[in-house]
N, CA, C and O atoms as a MOPAC input file, in Angstrom:
PM7 MOZYME 1SCF
protein

 N      0.77300 1    -1.49200 1     0.04900 1
 C     -0.11100 1     0.42200 1     0.30700 1
 C      0.74600 1     1.33700 1    -0.04000 1
 O      1.91400 1     1.00800 1     0.16800 1
 N      0.60000 1     2.28900 1    -0.45900 1
 C      1.02900 1     3.57100 1    -0.53500 1
 C      0.30000 1     4.86500 1     0.36500 1
 O     -0.73200 1     4.59300 1     0.97900 1
 N      0.60000 1     5.63300 1     0.40300 1
 C     -0.19900 1     6.98500 1     1.04200 1
 C      0.01700 1     7.88100 1     0.42500 1
 O      1.19400 1     7.96800 1     0.07200 1
 N     -0.90100 1     8.96300 1    -0.02300 1
 C     -0.83000 1    10.15500 1    -0.55300 1
 C     -1.58000 1    11.10900 1     0.10500 1
 O     -2.69500 1    10.89000 1     0.57700 1
 N     -1.06000 1    12.04300 1     0.14300 1
 C     -1.94700 1    13.15800 1     0.94100 1
 C     -3.00500 1    14.06200 1    -0.16800 1
 O     -2.54800 1    14.47500 1    -1.23500 1
 N     -3.93000 1    14.21700 1     0.08600 1
 C     -5.16200 1    14.62000 1    -0.39000 1
 C     -5.84700 1    15.42700 1     0.51900 1
 O     -5.73200 1    15.24700 1     1.73100 1
 N     -6.65500 1    16.43400 1    -0.03200 1
 C     -7.50300 1    17.50700 1     1.04900 1
 C     -8.54600 1    16.56900 1     1.78200 1
 O     -8.88200 1    15.46400 1     1.35600 1
 N     -8.94000 1    17.06900 1     2.76500 1
 C    -10.01700 1    16.11500 1     3.19700 1
 C    -11.38300 1    16.03700 1     2.67000 1
 O    -12.02500 1    14.98900 1     2.74300 1
 N    -11.89000 1    17.19700 1     2.09600 1
 C    -12.75900 1    16.55000 1     0.95200 1
 C    -12.66200 1    15.76600 1     0.20200 1
 O    -13.63400 1    15.03200 1     0.02100 1
 N    -11.54000 1    15.58400 1    -0.51200 1
 C    -11.29600 1    14.43700 1    -1.16400 1
 C    -11.14100 1    13.01400 1    -0.41100 1
 O    -11.26400 1    11.97100 1    -1.05300 1
 N    -10.93100 1    13.01300 1     0.64300 1
 C    -10.73400 1    11.58000 1     1.46000 1
 C    -12.24000 1    11.56100 1     1.58600 1
 O    -12.70000 1    10.47700 1     1.22700 1
 N    -13.02200 1    12.31400 1     1.93200 1
 C    -14.58200 1    12.48600 1     2.42100 1
 C    -15.69300 1    11.67200 1     0.87700 1
 O    -16.66000 1    10.92700 1     0.72000 1
 N    -14.78200 1    12.40300 1     0.13300 1
 C    -15.73400 1    11.66100 1    -1.27400 1
 C    -15.16000 1    10.47900 1    -1.60500 1
 O    -15.79600 1     9.68400 1    -2.29700 1
 N    -14.02100 1    10.21600 1    -1.21200 1
 C    -13.52200 1     8.54700 1    -1.49000 1
 C    -14.47000 1     7.81000 1    -0.16600 1
 O    -14.91200 1     6.68000 1    -0.37200 1
 N    -14.63700 1     8.20800 1     0.62200 1
 C    -15.37700 1     7.44600 1     1.93400 1
 C    -16.88500 1     7.22000 1     1.37800 1
 O    -17.50400 1     6.15800 1     1.31000 1
 N    -17.26100 1     8.40300 1     1.03400 1
 C    -18.78200 1     8.40700 1     0.22100 1
 C    -18.79200 1     7.49500 1    -1.01800 1
 O    -19.89900 1     7.19600 1    -1.46700 1
 N    -17.84600 1     7.08400 1    -1.53700 1
 C    -18.08000 1     6.16700 1    -2.83700 1
 C    -18.09500 1     4.99300 1    -1.80800 1
 O    -19.17600 1     4.52900 1    -1.44400 1
 N    -17.12300 1     4.59400 1    -1.41900 1
 C    -16.86500 1     3.46900 1    -0.40900 1
 C    -18.54800 1     2.75900 1    -0.27100 1
 O    -19.00800 1     1.74500 1    -0.79600 1
 N    -19.26300 1     3.88900 1     0.76800 1
 C    -20.48300 1     3.98600 1     1.51500 1
 C    -21.60700 1     3.52800 1     0.20300 1
 O    -22.50700 1     2.69100 1     0.27200 1
 N    -21.25100 1     4.29200 1    -0.85600 1
 C    -22.19300 1     3.97700 1    -2.04700 1
 C    -22.42100 1     2.06300 1    -2.44400 1
 O    -23.34600 1     1.25500 1    -2.52300 1
 N    -20.96100 1     2.09100 1    -2.59400 1
 C    -20.60200 1     0.46300 1    -2.48600 1
 C    -21.28400 1    -0.47800 1    -1.74900 1
 O    -21.82500 1    -1.44200 1    -2.29000 1
 N    -21.31100 1    -0.23900 1    -0.28700 1
 C    -21.92900 1    -1.21100 1     0.37800 1
 C    -23.21300 1    -0.74400 1     0.49600 1
 O    -23.90600 1    -1.43000 1     1.24700 1
 N    -23.90200 1     0.46100 1    -0.14100 1
 C    -25.52100 1     0.43800 1    -0.05700 1
 C    -25.69100 1    -0.33000 1    -1.30100 1
 O    -26.81900 1    -0.80600 1    -1.43100 1
 N    -24.83200 1    -0.57700 1    -2.27400 1
 C    -25.42500 1    -1.49900 1    -3.40600 1
 C    -24.82500 1    -2.84700 1    -3.12000 1
 O    -24.64500 1    -3.50600 1    -4.14400 1
 N    -24.50300 1    -3.37500 1    -2.10600 1
 C    -24.22900 1    -4.73400 1    -1.65000 1
 C    -23.39500 1    -5.19300 1    -2.45900 1
 O    -23.50000 1    -6.39100 1    -2.72000 1
 N    -22.33400 1    -4.42400 1    -3.09900 1
 C    -21.07600 1    -5.16600 1    -3.53000 1
 C    -20.16100 1    -6.07800 1    -2.62200 1
 O    -19.81400 1    -5.94100 1    -1.44900 1
 N    -19.87200 1    -7.11000 1    -3.61000 1
 C    -18.78600 1    -8.01500 1    -2.48900 1
 C    -17.42400 1    -7.30000 1    -2.11500 1
 O    -16.64900 1    -6.82900 1    -2.94700 1
 N    -17.28100 1    -7.28800 1    -1.01400 1
 C    -16.13400 1    -7.12100 1    -0.07400 1
 C    -16.32200 1    -5.31400 1     0.35200 1
 O    -15.46400 1    -4.51800 1     0.73500 1
 N    -17.62600 1    -5.14100 1     0.12700 1
 C    -17.71500 1    -3.35200 1     0.05400 1
 C    -17.81300 1    -3.12100 1     1.71100 1
 O    -17.37500 1    -2.10700 1     2.25300 1
 N    -18.50600 1    -4.30600 1     2.48500 1
 C    -18.21100 1    -3.44200 1     3.81000 1
 C    -16.55400 1    -3.34600 1     4.71600 1
 O    -16.16800 1    -2.46700 1     5.48600 1
 N    -15.88500 1    -4.53400 1     4.28400 1
 C    -14.66200 1    -4.20700 1     4.76900 1
 C    -13.71100 1    -3.25100 1     4.20600 1
 O    -12.78100 1    -2.73300 1     4.82300 1
 N    -14.06400 1    -3.03300 1     2.81300 1
 C    -13.62600 1    -1.55800 1     2.21800 1
 C    -13.74900 1    -0.35700 1     3.07800 1
 O    -12.87700 1     0.46100 1     3.37100 1
 N    -15.07000 1    -0.40900 1     3.44900 1
 C    -15.66700 1     0.90700 1     4.04600 1
 C    -15.09200 1     0.85600 1     5.45100 1
 O    -14.36800 1     1.76500 1     5.85600 1
 N    -15.40200 1    -0.18800 1     6.19400 1
 C    -14.64800 1    -0.16000 1     7.48900 1
 C    -13.10700 1     0.29800 1     7.52400 1
 O    -12.62800 1     1.15100 1     8.27100 1
 N    -12.60600 1    -0.27300 1     6.78900 1
 C    -11.09500 1    -0.07200 1     6.63900 1
 C    -11.09200 1     1.43900 1     6.42600 1
 O    -10.52400 1     2.10600 1     7.29200 1
 N    -11.62200 1     2.04000 1     5.44000 1
 C    -11.18600 1     3.60700 1     5.09800 1
 C    -11.83000 1     4.22100 1     6.34700 1
 O    -11.22300 1     4.88100 1     7.19100 1
 N    -12.93300 1     3.96700 1     6.35600 1
 C    -13.72800 1     4.77700 1     7.79300 1
 C    -12.88400 1     5.06900 1     8.81900 1
 O    -12.43200 1     6.17200 1     9.12500 1
 N    -12.63000 1     3.61200 1     9.52500 1
 C    -11.50200 1     3.85900 1    10.88700 1
 C    -10.44000 1     4.42000 1    10.72400 1
 O     -9.95500 1     4.99600 1    11.69800 1
 N     -9.46200 1     4.44400 1     8.95800 1
 C     -8.18800 1     4.92400 1     9.03700 1
 C     -8.63900 1     6.54400 1     8.90600 1
 O     -7.79000 1     7.32000 1     9.34500 1
 N     -9.77200 1     7.11100 1     8.40100 1
 C    -10.01300 1     8.24000 1     8.38900 1
 C    -10.53300 1     8.92500 1     9.67900 1
 O    -10.39800 1    10.14700 1     9.73600 1
 N    -10.88500 1     8.53400 1    10.31000 1
 C    -11.28700 1     8.50600 1    11.55600 1
 C    -10.25600 1     9.02300 1    12.31100 1
 O    -10.24600 1    10.16500 1    12.77300 1
 N     -9.04500 1     7.87000 1    12.49400 1
 C     -8.17500 1     8.14500 1    13.15700 1
 C     -7.50700 1     9.46400 1    12.90200 1
 O     -7.16900 1    10.18500 1    13.84100 1
 N     -7.29600 1     9.81200 1    11.56400 1
 C     -6.59000 1    10.64400 1    11.38900 1
 C     -7.22700 1    12.06500 1    11.26900 1
 O     -6.55600 1    13.08100 1    11.08900 1
 N     -8.83100 1    12.03600 1    11.40600 1
 C     -9.56900 1    13.36000 1    11.50100 1
 C     -9.87200 1    14.02400 1    12.76900 1
 O    -10.11500 1    15.19800 1    13.05000 1
 N     -9.76900 1    12.64900 1    13.64600 1
 C    -10.20400 1    12.94600 1    14.96600 1
 C    -11.35000 1    13.15100 1    15.42300 1
 O    -12.29000 1    12.52000 1    14.93800 1
 N    -11.56800 1    14.08300 1    16.47100 1
 C    -12.94600 1    14.49600 1    17.10600 1
 C    -14.25500 1    14.89900 1    16.15800 1
 O    -15.43600 1    14.67400 1    16.41800 1
 N    -13.72200 1    15.54100 1    15.01900 1
 C    -14.81200 1    16.56300 1    13.97700 1
 C    -15.41800 1    15.27400 1    12.95300 1
 O    -16.32400 1    15.33800 1    12.12200 1
 N    -14.64500 1    14.21200 1    13.30800 1
 C    -15.15400 1    13.13500 1    11.88500 1
 C    -16.43700 1    12.82600 1    12.16000 1
 O    -17.12400 1    12.57600 1    11.17000 1
 N    -16.97500 1    12.77000 1    13.23600 1
 C    -18.58700 1    12.29800 1    13.46000 1
 C    -19.44400 1    13.59100 1    12.80600 1
 O    -20.44000 1    13.42400 1    12.10200 1
 N    -18.85700 1    14.98200 1    13.17700 1
 C    -19.76400 1    15.77900 1    12.74900 1
 C    -19.61200 1    15.80700 1    11.07800 1
 O    -20.51200 1    16.43500 1    10.52100 1
 N    -18.92500 1    15.40500 1    10.48500 1
 C    -18.30800 1    15.46200 1     9.13100 1
 C    -19.51400 1    14.56800 1     8.47800 1
 O    -20.31700 1    15.08600 1     7.70200 1
 N    -19.58800 1    13.09900 1     8.87500 1
 C    -20.38200 1    12.15100 1     8.45400 1
 C    -21.83700 1    12.26700 1     8.60500 1
 O    -22.66500 1    11.86300 1     7.78800 1
 N    -22.07900 1    12.85700 1     9.72900 1
 C    -23.49800 1    13.17700 1     9.88100 1
 C    -24.02700 1    14.77100 1     9.20900 1
 O    -25.15200 1    15.22200 1     9.42600 1
 N    -23.05900 1    15.42400 1     8.43900 1
 C    -23.60900 1    16.60300 1     8.17000 1
 C    -24.37300 1    16.44800 1     6.46300 1
 O    -24.52800 1    15.41000 1     5.82000 1
 N    -24.66600 1    17.56400 1     6.15400 1
 C    -25.82600 1    17.76800 1     5.25100 1
 C    -24.68700 1    17.47700 1     3.69500 1
 O    -24.95000 1    16.77700 1     2.71700 1
 N    -23.53200 1    18.22900 1     3.94100 1
 C    -22.30100 1    17.91600 1     2.92200 1
 C    -21.97600 1    16.30100 1     2.60800 1
 O    -22.11000 1    15.65500 1     1.56900 1
 N    -21.58000 1    15.98800 1     3.69300 1
 C    -21.51100 1    14.09800 1     3.67800 1
 C    -22.69000 1    13.66200 1     2.68600 1
 O    -22.60700 1    13.30400 1     1.51100 1
 N    -23.53200 1    13.76500 1     3.30600 1
 C    -24.83100 1    13.35000 1     2.90100 1
 C    -25.11700 1    13.57700 1     1.69200 1
 O    -25.78000 1    12.82900 1     0.97300 1
 N    -24.50400 1    14.91400 1     1.30000 1
 C    -25.09000 1    14.96700 1    -0.50100 1
 C    -24.10000 1    14.74500 1    -1.16000 1
 O    -24.20300 1    14.94000 1    -2.37100 1
 N    -22.85800 1    14.28700 1    -0.64300 1
 C    -21.83300 1    13.52500 1    -1.64400 1
 C    -22.19300 1    12.20400 1    -1.74300 1
 O    -21.86900 1    11.71000 1    -2.82300 1
 N    -22.83900 1    11.35300 1    -0.86800 1
 C    -23.33600 1     9.74500 1    -0.72300 1
 C    -24.36600 1     9.95300 1    -1.62500 1
 O    -24.46400 1     9.17100 1    -2.57000 1
 N    -25.05500 1    10.75400 1    -1.51900 1
 C    -26.26900 1    11.03100 1    -2.64200 1
 C    -25.96100 1    10.99800 1    -3.91200 1
 O    -26.23400 1    10.07000 1    -4.67300 1
 N    -25.27200 1    12.19500 1    -4.24700 1
 C    -24.23000 1    12.62700 1    -5.90000 1
 C    -23.67100 1    11.18300 1    -6.09200 1
 O    -24.08700 1    10.61300 1    -7.10100 1
 N    -22.82200 1    10.50900 1    -5.31900 1
 C    -21.91400 1     9.65300 1    -5.74500 1
 C    -22.94700 1     8.39300 1    -6.14500 1
 O    -22.57600 1     7.68500 1    -7.08100 1
 N    -24.11300 1     8.09700 1    -5.54800 1
 C    -24.82600 1     7.21700 1    -5.93000 1
 C    -25.75000 1     7.34400 1    -7.02600 1
 O    -26.29600 1     6.43500 1    -7.65200 1
 N    -25.85300 1     8.55100 1    -7.17200 1
 C    -26.90300 1     8.71400 1    -8.56600 1
 C    -25.50400 1     8.71600 1    -9.79300 1
 O    -25.74200 1     8.03200 1   -10.78900 1
 N    -24.35400 1     9.30200 1    -9.77200 1
 C    -23.44700 1     9.00500 1   -10.73300 1
 C    -23.30100 1     7.43700 1   -10.90500 1
 O    -23.47000 1     6.86100 1   -11.98000 1
 N    -23.05200 1     6.97500 1   -10.01600 1
 C    -23.05200 1     5.06000 1    -9.78000 1
 C    -24.24900 1     4.65400 1   -10.81800 1
 O    -24.00800 1     4.05000 1   -11.86300 1
 N    -25.41100 1     5.00300 1   -10.46700 1
 C    -26.79600 1     4.68100 1   -11.07400 1
 C    -26.47400 1     4.93400 1   -12.61400 1
 O    -26.55600 1     4.03900 1   -13.45500 1
 N    -26.19600 1     5.90700 1   -12.82400 1
 C    -26.18000 1     6.55100 1   -14.04000 1
 C    -25.11200 1     5.71900 1   -15.31400 1
 O    -25.26000 1     5.36700 1   -16.48500 1
 N    -23.94400 1     5.67000 1   -14.22400 1
 C    -23.06000 1     4.35200 1   -15.02300 1
 C    -23.35300 1     3.06500 1   -15.29600 1
 O    -23.01400 1     2.50300 1   -16.33700 1
 N    -24.06700 1     2.48200 1   -14.27400 1
 C    -24.55300 1     1.24000 1   -14.59000 1
 C    -25.85100 1     1.24200 1   -15.50900 1
 O    -26.25600 1     0.11300 1   -15.78500 1
 N    -26.36600 1     1.99900 1   -15.88200 1
 C    -27.47500 1     2.34200 1   -17.05500 1
 C    -26.52100 1     2.50400 1   -18.65500 1
 O    -26.75300 1     2.16000 1   -19.81400 1
 N    -25.77700 1     2.96500 1   -18.20500 1
 C    -24.39200 1     3.39900 1   -19.31000 1
 C    -24.02500 1     2.27200 1   -20.07800 1
 O    -24.31800 1     1.93100 1   -21.22400 1
 N    -23.32100 1     1.76700 1   -19.20000 1
 C    -22.86400 1     0.15200 1   -19.16700 1
 C    -23.93400 1    -0.85800 1   -19.89400 1
 O    -23.49100 1    -1.54400 1   -20.81400 1
 N    -25.34800 1    -0.99200 1   -19.52600 1
 C    -26.21300 1    -1.99900 1   -20.35400 1
 C    -26.39300 1    -1.38800 1   -21.58300 1
 O    -26.37800 1    -2.04600 1   -22.62400 1
 N    -26.60800 1     0.14900 1   -21.55300 1
 C    -26.62600 1     0.88200 1   -22.89200 1
 C    -26.46900 1     1.91400 1   -23.40600 1
 O    -27.48100 1     2.61500 1   -23.44500 1
 N    -25.37000 1     2.41400 1   -23.93800 1
 C    -24.65300 1     3.12200 1   -24.11300 1
 C    -25.14700 1     4.85300 1   -24.46600 1
 O    -24.72900 1     5.95900 1   -24.12200 1
 N    -26.24900 1     4.34500 1   -25.33100 1
 C    -27.17400 1     5.76700 1   -26.03500 1
 C    -27.85800 1     5.96900 1   -25.06100 1
 O    -28.68900 1     6.73800 1   -25.54500 1
 N    -28.15700 1     5.83500 1   -23.92700 1
 C    -29.33500 1     6.12600 1   -23.23400 1
 C    -29.30100 1     7.39300 1   -22.19400 1
 O    -30.29600 1     8.10300 1   -22.04900 1
 N    -27.94800 1     7.64400 1   -21.40500 1
 C    -27.54900 1     8.94200 1   -21.12700 1
 C    -26.25700 1     9.47300 1   -21.69600 1
 O    -25.22600 1     8.89600 1   -22.04100 1
 N    -26.69700 1    11.02400 1   -21.69300 1
 C    -25.76500 1    11.78800 1   -21.98100 1
 C    -24.46000 1    11.97000 1   -21.13600 1
 O    -24.59500 1    11.96500 1   -19.91200 1
 N    -23.41400 1    12.10300 1   -21.58300 1
 C    -22.30500 1    12.66300 1   -21.10500 1
 C    -22.57900 1    13.64000 1   -20.08700 1
 O    -22.31400 1    13.48400 1   -18.89500 1
 N    -23.21000 1    14.82400 1   -20.68400 1
 C    -23.39500 1    15.69000 1   -20.08200 1
 C    -24.24700 1    15.78900 1   -18.66300 1
 O    -24.03500 1    16.54800 1   -17.71800 1
 N    -25.21300 1    14.84300 1   -18.80400 1
 C    -25.65900 1    14.62200 1   -17.46900 1
 C    -24.93700 1    14.20400 1   -16.45000 1
 O    -25.16300 1    14.66400 1   -15.33100 1
 N    -23.87600 1    13.19600 1   -16.66900 1
 C    -22.99600 1    12.59900 1   -15.75200 1
 C    -21.72000 1    13.51900 1   -15.21800 1
 O    -20.92600 1    13.30400 1   -14.30300 1
 N    -21.85000 1    14.78700 1   -16.28100 1
 C    -20.89300 1    15.89100 1   -16.12400 1
 C    -21.58300 1    16.68400 1   -15.28700 1
 O    -20.86600 1    17.36700 1   -14.55600 1
 N    -23.21100 1    16.86600 1   -15.10400 1
 C    -23.46500 1    17.89700 1   -14.18800 1
 C    -23.42100 1    17.40400 1   -12.80100 1
 O    -23.32800 1    18.12900 1   -11.81000 1
 N    -23.49600 1    16.07300 1   -12.80100 1
 C    -23.58100 1    15.79900 1   -11.52000 1
 C    -22.22600 1    15.52300 1   -10.51700 1
 O    -22.25100 1    15.50100 1    -9.28600 1
 N    -20.65100 1    15.25200 1   -11.67600 1
 C    -19.84500 1    15.44600 1   -10.58000 1
 C    -19.10500 1    16.95600 1   -10.63200 1
 O    -18.00500 1    17.20800 1   -10.14000 1
 N    -19.98100 1    17.90400 1   -11.35200 1
 C    -19.69000 1    19.25600 1   -11.16300 1
 C    -20.46900 1    19.40300 1    -9.90500 1
 O    -19.74500 1    19.98000 1    -9.09300 1
 N    -21.61000 1    19.13700 1    -9.40300 1
 C    -22.36800 1    19.11800 1    -8.32000 1
 C    -21.64800 1    18.56200 1    -7.43100 1
 O    -21.63400 1    18.91600 1    -6.25200 1
 N    -20.99300 1    17.65300 1    -7.90500 1
 C    -19.96400 1    16.75500 1    -6.52400 1
 C    -18.87600 1    17.31900 1    -6.10500 1
 O    -18.30200 1    17.08800 1    -5.04100 1
 N    -18.53200 1    18.16800 1    -7.04300 1
 C    -17.27200 1    18.73500 1    -7.01200 1
 C    -17.40800 1    20.06000 1    -6.16800 1
 O    -16.49300 1    20.27900 1    -5.37400 1
 N    -18.65800 1    21.16400 1    -6.26100 1
 C    -18.91600 1    22.12900 1    -5.62600 1
 C    -19.32800 1    21.44900 1    -4.18500 1
 O    -19.07700 1    22.16100 1    -3.21300 1
 N    -19.87600 1    20.27500 1    -3.93600 1
 C    -20.36800 1    19.92800 1    -2.46300 1
 C    -19.00500 1    19.69200 1    -1.86200 1
 O    -18.73300 1    20.26300 1    -0.80500 1
 N    -18.24600 1    19.00900 1    -2.36300 1
 C    -16.95900 1    18.85600 1    -1.46800 1
 C    -16.13100 1    20.36200 1    -0.92700 1
 O    -15.56100 1    20.62700 1     0.13100 1
 N    -16.38900 1    21.23900 1    -2.29100 1
 C    -15.79500 1    22.57400 1    -1.80300 1
 C    -16.43700 1    23.00000 1    -0.54500 1
 O    -15.87600 1    23.48100 1     0.44000 1
 N    -17.77300 1    22.74100 1    -0.72700 1
 C    -18.58300 1    23.21700 1     0.85400 1
 C    -18.07300 1    22.52100 1     1.87200 1
 O    -17.79300 1    23.09200 1     2.92600 1
 N    -17.90300 1    21.32900 1     1.71500 1
 C    -17.17300 1    20.61000 1     2.91400 1
 C    -15.85100 1    20.94100 1     3.26600 1
 O    -15.77500 1    21.15300 1     4.47700 1
 N    -15.03800 1    21.03600 1     2.81700 1
 C    -13.89800 1    21.54500 1     2.77700 1
 C    -13.97300 1    22.77500 1     3.62500 1
 O    -13.33800 1    22.95100 1     4.66500 1
 N    -14.70000 1    23.49300 1     3.14800 1
 C    -14.54300 1    24.97200 1     3.90100 1
 C    -15.17500 1    24.95500 1     5.24400 1
 O    -14.52800 1    25.20900 1     6.26000 1
 N    -16.50100 1    24.64100 1     5.25300 1
 C    -17.13300 1    24.35800 1     6.15800 1
 C    -16.50300 1    24.22500 1     7.28800 1
 O    -16.61800 1    25.02000 1     8.22200 1
 N    -15.39900 1    22.65900 1     7.29600 1
 C    -14.83800 1    21.66500 1     8.30400 1
 C    -13.50600 1    22.36500 1     8.92400 1
 O    -13.20300 1    22.56100 1    10.10100 1
 N    -12.70700 1    22.72200 1     7.52200 1
 C    -11.52200 1    22.82600 1     7.35800 1
 C    -11.12900 1    24.37100 1     7.12000 1
 O    -10.03400 1    24.81000 1     7.47000 1
 N    -11.83800 1    24.93700 1     6.67000 1
 C    -11.71300 1    26.90000 1     6.23000 1
 C    -10.94100 1    27.01100 1     5.43700 1
 O    -10.34600 1    28.08600 1     5.51200 1
 N    -10.49100 1    26.07100 1     4.27600 1
 C     -9.77400 1    26.47000 1     3.29900 1
 C    -10.45000 1    25.62600 1     2.04100 1
 O    -11.38200 1    24.82400 1     2.10600 1
 N     -9.81800 1    25.98000 1     1.06400 1
 C    -10.31800 1    25.39700 1    -0.46500 1
 C     -9.82000 1    23.87400 1    -0.64700 1
 O     -9.14500 1    23.27600 1     0.19100 1
 N    -10.25700 1    23.34700 1    -1.86500 1
 C    -10.18000 1    22.29700 1    -1.98200 1
 C     -9.03200 1    22.17400 1    -3.07400 1
 O     -9.14000 1    22.89400 1    -4.06600 1
 N     -8.00800 1    21.37300 1    -2.97900 1
 C     -6.85800 1    21.20100 1    -3.92200 1
 C     -6.89700 1    20.79400 1    -5.13200 1
 O     -6.00800 1    21.18900 1    -5.88600 1
 N     -8.08100 1    19.77300 1    -5.71000 1
 C     -8.87100 1    19.65000 1    -6.62800 1
 C     -8.69600 1    20.63800 1    -7.97400 1
 O     -9.36400 1    21.65900 1    -7.80800 1
 N     -8.16800 1    20.63000 1    -8.93600 1
 C     -8.50900 1    21.42000 1   -10.16800 1
 C     -9.77400 1    20.37300 1   -10.90600 1
 O     -9.89400 1    19.15600 1   -11.04700 1
 N    -10.49200 1    21.41700 1   -11.22200 1
 C    -11.62600 1    20.80400 1   -12.22800 1
 C    -11.31400 1    21.37900 1   -13.41900 1
 O    -10.81600 1    22.46900 1   -13.70000 1
 N    -11.73900 1    20.34300 1   -14.15500 1
 C    -11.14300 1    20.69900 1   -15.85800 1
 C    -12.22900 1    22.41800 1   -16.64000 1
 O    -11.98400 1    23.28000 1   -17.48400 1
 N    -13.18300 1    22.15800 1   -15.88200 1
 C    -14.17200 1    23.17100 1   -16.26100 1
 C    -14.20100 1    24.25100 1   -15.67100 1
 O    -14.92900 1    25.13900 1   -16.11500 1
 N    -13.49300 1    24.44400 1   -14.62500 1
 C    -13.54500 1    25.54400 1   -13.55300 1
 C    -12.85900 1    26.82600 1   -14.27900 1
 O    -11.72500 1    26.77600 1   -14.75600 1
 N    -13.78600 1    28.12400 1   -14.30600 1
 C    -13.19200 1    29.11400 1   -15.11900 1
 C    -13.58900 1    29.21300 1   -16.32500 1
 O    -13.19300 1    30.20800 1   -16.93200 1
 N    -14.23600 1    28.50500 1   -16.85400 1
 C    -14.62500 1    29.04500 1   -18.37400 1
 C    -15.78100 1    29.48900 1   -18.18500 1
 O    -16.41100 1    29.98600 1   -19.11900 1

């Protein structure tokens, strides 16, 4: 395993994706979620619970679930969903990560969005 430094919002987005996999009952998802949950909780400390109970984190889970569902549809029938639909969800997800990062850590995300500033 390797360790990379990411901003906190990126880490909680990653955790929310693991949560979606649990919700979708994917094989091995529970163990993966618990591993990342415990690791992130150890690193973040006391505000971890506030974050995972926040509207921002709930929105990340909701958006990642929508993205997952759209991608499952695309896998079965590539012509049903426009790429712009997924792009819009990804942009909303990015904005939610920005809100989470600023609310709990009082700084902006480090992620660079390809369509930001256009």
